[in-house]
N, CA, C and O atoms as a DFTB+ gen file, in Angstrom:
256 C
 N C O
     1  1     -92.097      49.342      39.557
     2  2     -91.374      48.107      39.124
     3  2     -92.062      47.579      37.790
     4  3     -91.440      47.170      36.809
     5  1     -93.363      47.648      37.904
     6  2     -94.117      47.095      36.752
     7  2     -93.936      47.835      35.504
     8  3     -93.965      47.213      34.442
     9  1     -93.734      49.233      35.524
    10  2     -93.397      49.923      34.218
    11  2     -92.192      49.381      33.584
    12  3     -92.099      49.442      32.358
    13  1     -91.216      48.832      34.323
    14  2     -89.943      48.426      33.772
    15  2     -89.728      46.895      33.492
    16  3     -89.134      46.500      32.488
    17  1     -90.233      46.089      34.413
    18  2     -90.103      44.779      34.162
    19  2     -91.361      43.875      34.425
    20  3     -92.114      44.163      35.355
    21  1     -91.586      42.857      33.673
    22  2     -92.758      42.000      33.787
    23  2     -92.525      41.161      34.933
    24  3     -91.379      41.165      35.383
    25  1     -93.369      40.463      35.472
    26  2     -93.204      39.460      36.622
    27  2     -92.172      38.430      36.197
    28  3     -91.299      38.051      36.978
    29  1     -92.286      37.946      34.857
    30  2     -91.162      37.028      34.432
    31  2     -89.927      37.511      34.402
    32  3     -89.017      36.796      34.821
    33  1     -89.678      38.695      33.948
    34  2     -88.188      39.382      34.025
    35  2     -87.781      39.747      35.216
    36  3     -86.570      39.862      35.405
    37  1     -88.687      40.000      36.243
    38  2     -88.179      40.273      37.751
    39  2     -87.766      38.814      38.194
    40  3     -86.760      38.723      38.898
    41  1     -88.371      37.795      37.887
    42  2     -87.738      36.382      38.384
    43  2     -86.688      36.101      37.733
    44  3     -85.960      35.262      38.265
    45  1     -86.294      36.616      36.541
    46  2     -85.374      36.189      35.659
    47  2     -83.956      36.928      36.244
    48  3     -82.908      36.324      36.476
    49  1     -84.182      38.356      36.422
    50  2     -83.104      39.287      36.493
    51  2     -82.718      39.474      38.122
    52  3     -81.573      39.816      38.418
    53  1     -83.535      39.280      38.964
    54  2     -83.526      39.556      40.528
    55  2     -83.626      38.403      41.335
    56  3     -84.426      37.522      41.019
    57  1     -82.880      38.292      42.386
    58  2     -82.864      37.114      43.226
    59  2     -83.835      37.436      44.197
    60  3     -84.324      36.498      44.826
    61  1     -84.276      38.799      44.481
    62  2     -85.321      39.127      45.516
    63  2     -85.701      40.555      45.084
    64  3     -84.876      41.387      44.706
    65  1     -87.058      40.767      45.177
    66  2     -87.689      42.159      44.989
    67  2     -88.508      42.490      46.195
    68  3     -89.443      41.790      46.585
    69  1     -88.123      43.545      46.739
    70  2     -89.098      44.120      47.765
    71  2     -89.395      45.504      47.451
    72  3     -88.560      46.405      47.368
    73  1     -90.831      45.620      47.259
    74  2     -91.302      46.921      46.736
    75  2     -91.936      47.623      48.002
    76  3     -92.711      47.040      48.761
    77  1     -91.551      48.864      48.144
    78  2     -92.008      49.521      49.318
    79  2     -93.440      49.800      49.448
    80  3     -93.926      49.848      50.578
    81  1     -94.125      49.977      48.471
    82  2     -95.517      49.996      48.624
    83  2     -96.209      48.875      49.081
    84  3     -97.195      48.981      49.810
    85  1     -95.694      47.654      48.648
    86  2     -96.254      46.359      49.083
    87  2     -95.920      46.218      50.575
    88  3     -96.759      45.766      51.354
    89  1     -94.802      46.570      50.944
    90  2     -94.300      46.324      52.401
    91  2     -94.790      47.355      53.429
    92  3     -94.818      47.114      54.636
    93  1     -95.167      48.495      52.889
    94  2     -95.561      49.677      53.705
    95  2     -94.374      50.227      54.405
    96  3     -94.427      50.675      55.550
    97  1     -93.148      50.170      53.574
    98  2     -91.929      50.672      54.154
    99  2     -91.223      51.389      53.155
   100  3     -91.235      51.042      51.974
   101  1     -90.576      52.425      53.606
   102  2     -89.721      53.173      52.398
   103  2     -88.348      53.332      52.812
   104  3     -88.078      53.227      54.008
   105  1     -87.403      53.587      51.915
   106  2     -86.075      53.861      52.275
   107  2     -86.046      55.269      52.802
   108  3     -86.867      56.067      52.351
   109  1     -85.263      55.616      53.626
   110  2     -84.154      54.791      54.353
   111  2     -84.292      53.979      55.577
   112  3     -83.383      53.625      56.329
   113  1     -85.731      53.698      55.686
   114  2     -86.147      52.977      56.982
   115  2     -85.056      51.590      57.008
   116  3     -84.962      50.898      55.994
   117  1     -84.451      51.342      57.948
   118  2     -83.447      50.319      57.947
   119  2     -84.100      48.822      57.695
   120  3     -83.519      47.951      57.047
   121  1     -85.369      48.661      58.293
   122  2     -86.060      47.490      58.182
   123  2     -86.221      46.781      56.654
   124  3     -86.283      45.588      56.357
   125  1     -86.262      47.968      55.818
   126  2     -86.489      47.447      54.312
   127  2     -85.350      46.915      53.879
   128  3     -85.479      46.052      53.011
   129  1     -84.055      47.229      54.300
   130  2     -82.871      46.672      53.931
   131  2     -82.701      45.233      54.552
   132  3     -82.256      44.254      53.952
   133  1     -83.111      45.276      55.794
   134  2     -83.022      43.840      56.580
   135  2     -84.051      42.924      55.942
   136  3     -83.743      41.734      55.892
   137  1     -85.086      43.249      55.506
   138  2     -86.098      42.474      54.751
   139  2     -85.504      41.861      53.407
   140  3     -85.639      40.663      53.160
   141  1     -84.846      42.726      52.556
   142  2     -84.142      42.225      51.346
   143  2     -83.239      41.246      51.687
   144  3     -83.399      40.140      51.172
   145  1     -82.210      41.440      52.541
   146  2     -81.278      40.511      53.139
   147  2     -81.756      39.159      53.550
   148  3     -81.334      38.088      53.113
   149  1     -82.768      39.354      54.522
   150  2     -83.541      38.088      54.926
   151  2     -84.141      37.239      53.706
   152  3     -84.065      36.014      53.614
   153  1     -84.713      38.048      52.843
   154  2     -85.186      37.102      51.643
   155  2     -84.120      36.439      50.737
   156  3     -84.309      35.400      50.104
   157  1     -83.019      37.138      50.749
   158  2     -81.874      36.596      50.057
   159  2     -81.082      35.567      50.939
   160  3     -80.182      34.871      50.470
   161  1     -81.468      35.523      52.197
   162  2     -80.669      34.471      53.211
   163  2     -79.323      34.904      53.413
   164  3     -78.401      34.103      53.564
   165  1     -79.162      36.284      53.423
   166  2     -77.979      37.056      53.796
   167  2     -78.012      37.948      55.027
   168  3     -79.098      38.185      55.556
   169  1     -76.947      38.429      55.487
   170  2     -76.854      39.537      56.530
   171  2     -76.804      40.759      55.526
   172  3     -76.447      40.736      54.348
   173  1     -77.222      41.770      56.234
   174  2     -77.196      43.161      55.344
   175  2     -75.540      43.483      55.031
   176  3     -75.196      43.986      53.962
   177  1     -74.773      43.201      55.878
   178  2     -73.272      43.558      55.546
   179  2     -72.754      42.557      54.533
   180  3     -71.546      42.598      54.299
   181  1     -73.502      41.661      53.896
   182  2     -73.134      40.684      52.891
   183  2     -73.815      41.250      51.474
   184  3     -73.693      40.670      50.395
   185  1     -74.507      42.410      51.666
   186  2     -75.172      42.973      50.389
   187  2     -74.848      44.090      49.961
   188  3     -74.378      44.887      50.773
   189  1     -74.975      44.420      48.786
   190  2     -74.544      45.726      48.207
   191  2     -75.740      46.531      47.732
   192  3     -76.590      46.049      46.983
   193  1     -75.774      47.738      48.179
   194  2     -76.999      48.493      47.806
   195  2     -76.654      49.611      46.668
   196  3     -75.686      50.361      46.792
   197  1     -77.463      49.650      45.641
   198  2     -77.105      50.584      44.694
   199  2     -78.504      51.507      44.529
   200  3     -79.609      50.991      44.363
   201  1     -78.324      52.635      44.586
   202  2     -79.284      53.688      44.406
   203  2     -78.928      54.941      43.847
   204  3     -77.750      55.192      43.593
   205  1     -79.849      55.756      43.633
   206  2     -79.525      57.266      42.907
   207  2     -79.764      58.145      43.905
   208  3     -79.765      59.312      43.513
   209  1     -79.962      57.995      45.035
   210  2     -80.081      58.823      46.016
   211  2     -79.388      58.529      47.218
   212  3     -79.644      57.580      47.959
   213  1     -78.359      59.515      47.411
   214  2     -77.305      59.239      48.607
   215  2     -77.754      58.996      49.956
   216  3     -77.195      58.211      50.721
   217  1     -78.874      59.752      50.262
   218  2     -79.169      59.414      51.702
   219  2     -79.696      58.009      51.936
   220  3     -79.466      57.352      52.952
   221  1     -80.406      57.622      50.928
   222  2     -80.894      55.950      51.182
   223  2     -79.727      55.048      51.072
   224  3     -79.812      53.968      51.656
   225  1     -78.665      55.321      50.422
   226  2     -77.320      54.458      50.596
   227  2     -76.604      54.584      51.825
   228  3     -76.061      53.620      52.364
   229  1     -76.585      55.979      52.375
   230  2     -75.974      55.962      53.699
   231  2     -76.720      55.391      54.760
   232  3     -76.118      54.964      55.744
   233  1     -78.107      55.322      54.675
   234  2     -78.883      54.634      55.667
   235  2     -78.496      53.116      55.865
   236  3     -78.209      52.626      56.957
   237  1     -78.528      52.375      54.555
   238  2     -77.997      50.991      54.555
   239  2     -76.661      50.804      55.124
   240  3     -76.345      49.845      55.829
   241  1     -75.757      51.942      54.719
   242  2     -74.366      51.396      55.531
   243  2     -74.543      51.511      56.969
   244  3     -73.730      50.893      57.656
   245  1     -75.364      52.119      57.504
   246  2     -75.422      52.031      59.025
   247  2     -75.821      50.743      59.431
   248  3     -75.699      50.497      60.631
   249  1     -76.205      49.998      58.802
   250  2     -76.646      48.442      59.162
   251  2     -75.315      47.560      58.916
   252  3     -75.317      46.457      59.462
   253  1     -74.351      47.864      58.271
   254  2     -73.333      47.144      57.957
   255  2     -72.214      47.032      59.093
   256  3     -71.198      46.367      58.895
């Protein structure tokens, strides 16, 4: 993430940021999706997941 966005840009462009390395979780582990939703104050079924790897998107769909 640091290669693409500064901390200021992350705060400006994103409502929540969850970095798998900092959380010791990786996609498609369901808890990482739940963690993002909780930080946003939403349920997982109220969120949209965008990724370039199909299996990680499919895992998130199981929570909906």
